Phi, psi and omega in degrees: 000317179295322178296318178299319180297319180298318182296316182294319179291325182291331182240082181292342179285349179298131185295124181076007183298318181297316181293319180294322179295318179297322180294317179297316180300317181294321178295319179294322182288325184278340186301314179296321180294321178297317180297316181294322179294322177295320178296320179296319178297317180296318180293322178296315178296322179295317178295321179297316180297322178293329185267004181304315177301325179291321177294324178295320177293328180282338186303313179302322179294320179295318180297315179296319179298316181293317185290321187255356180240311187270318180297316179293351183296339179295343180290349180292347180293339180289347175290342177256014181228162168270084189290136175227128179301333180289316181282335181086174184293320184274338180272346180290144184286147176284139177230004178068231184264025183302314185286329175294316179295322178299319179291318181295329181268354182283156179291343181277345184299305182297320182294313183291320179296316181298313181294318181296313181294319182295317179292318183293313180293320176301317180295321179291316182297326181266314188278347180277312182282335184296318175299326177295314179297320180293321179296317178295321178297314179295324181293333181274350180289138181252334179285110187299313182294316179297322179296317179295316179297318180297317180294315180298320180296322180281337179281326190303319181301337180299331184272003174282131181291159181298321179299313180294320180299315179293324175297320177297319179297317180295323179289319182291323188257010177297129183288346183257312185233015182284164180297315180295322179295320179292323179292318180289330179293336179293333179253014175079022179253133179272130182284121177285158179277083185291333180288347178264358182255119181301332183296328185268353187297314182297322179293318178297316181296310187291312186288326174292325177292320178297314179301324184283325191243356185297321180293317180293319180292340181280349184299316183294328177287325175296321177296320178293323178292324180291341180272357180288137181296123182298340181296335176298315180292322179296317178295321179293322178295318178296331178276000177084022181287141176279174180295320179294323178294324175296320179295315184289325188253350179239302186296306185295313178299323181281343174275345187301315179300316178296317180297321181291322177298315180292326177293320178298314179297322180289322178294333178292346177246036187295332178257012182249066177288140184309126185285311189298313184294319179296316182295322181287331179267356184278143174212166183301336183280329181254017187298326181291343178250354185240353180283113180244176185299317184296318178289326178292321176298318178299315182291320180290321185278310187263337179262321181258358176059030175263076189295318182293319179296315180295324177292321178297319179294318178296322178293319176301317179300314181295317181297317179296318179299319179295318179297315179296319178300313180294322180293314180294323177297316177296317180295318179295319179295324181286324186266322186241000180063023179237130181203170177281334184249000000 
């Protein structure tokens, strides 16, 4: 082939020599790329065949996700209709943004948004840095047995159900027969009914949630700390760095990417305060401090049968969460070069 090419190039007067030379050149140039693409296809198919058992294990989760998350999403159209179970989803009349405007103009709009944001931001400010501090504390422990006992003790509350957790809170904070009331009565102090005061609801919710989940949330930070190269600590020790200096200059900077990812995910649910716990701790006396979007949607939809209004509120909640998620992700990517996308 190379000899033929030399001949054709040497005699340009040869009829069709130029076109044939170009064709030969293109075939020679394309041959390596064709071979590499075939090899890539073969390797991809080989990897796919090896991973078939893993895809089979993943299949039930994908089916459940599609059936219970994506297929029901078509139901959001009733937020733009006056839905009636008799007429059905497609027979109900379109009303556009009527239910969104109704929610924005209702007296509950400002109250639910304020309570939801206050509890969510409070939870982030308290519940986000504490797992990091606990992970760093556990990482600095040298006594193996004490470290294991400490970790198990902090993990166990995570496995308490929400119902049991709320029952424990009611028993501890009962003004008549609660644990705190009995302890305070020993020193002559009367226990106030904190569960009846809207001002204390967010603190009760957030700090009980922190106590329950701080140990479990620290696991991912412990995993990130265990992946740090030990040579960093050895070099810092040789330079005379103290334990606090190692934490400030090694642990925290290397934990920052993991922390930012978790912060982005947490910010994406800023209007999604836990429904079950709020509802179980809610009572008529603390309603002005405990009514959040999720409980209001429940009451409008399942108690008052205003399905279109509750769907519109839920859609508004989701849209705001997505906007906040994208904004925090963009801000994190711009400032720390860490993002989900």
